[in-house]
ZARO-262069 format. One line per field, with one value per residue (C-alpha): residue in one letter; y negated, z, x. Coordinates in steps of 0.5 Angstrom, whole numbers, plus 500, padded with zeros to 3 digits. Layout:
REM ZARO-262069
r	c(a ...)
Y	c(Y ...)
Z	c(Z ...)
X	c(X ...)
END
This chain:
REM ZARO-262069
r	c(x x x x x x x x x x x x x x x x x x x x x x x x x x x x x x x x x x x x x x x x x x x x x x x x x x x x x x x x x x x x x x x x x x x x x x x x x x x x x x x x x x x x x x x x x x x x x x x x x x x x x x x)
Y	c(789 783 783 787 783 787 783 786 783 783 789 789 781 783 778 779 777 771 773 778 783 788 795 801 808 815 821 828 835 840 847 852 856 850 850 844 839 839 833 831 836 836 830 825 819 816 809 809 803 806 813 814 814 819 823 822 826 832 830 831 832 840 841 846 844 837 835 831 827 825 823 819 815 814 811 807 804 803 799 795 796 791 795 798 805 809 817 822 829 835 842 843 848 855 856 864 865 871 874 874 881 882 888)
Z	c(870 865 864 858 854 849 844 840 833 827 824 816 815 813 818 823 830 832 836 835 840 837 840 839 842 840 844 840 843 838 839 844 840 835 833 836 830 830 833 837 843 846 851 848 845 838 836 829 824 818 815 812 819 821 815 817 823 819 820 813 810 810 817 820 826 825 819 824 827 820 818 824 823 815 817 822 817 812 816 820 815 820 826 831 834 839 838 844 842 847 847 848 854 853 857 857 860 863 865 872 874 880 884)
X	c(663 660 652 649 644 640 637 631 631 626 628 629 630 637 640 646 646 650 656 662 661 656 658 654 655 653 653 653 651 654 651 654 659 661 668 671 674 682 685 678 677 670 668 673 671 673 672 669 669 667 664 671 674 669 671 678 677 674 667 664 657 658 662 659 655 656 652 647 653 655 648 647 654 653 646 649 654 649 645 651 657 661 659 663 661 664 662 663 661 660 657 650 649 647 641 639 632 630 623 622 620 615 616)
END
């Protein structure tokens, strides 16, 4: 495996970093009980190259349970229109808290 170097830029300067390997990833947890997207099962990863490619996977601003994912992808491509984004979505585990009764 090759080394990964993180270069922190001076935000807001509207300049691109040199190079061609600007990949990003996003792991999104949907709430327990959210209906899976058609054609995109939970736990699989999709390559997203634009907001339109996300929307072609049935993730719209109004898709129940995926509004926040749509927002983050929209902002990613607003800041970096030529970016490459890998998105994986999973279920958020349901945790039930029960009081401990002492006898």
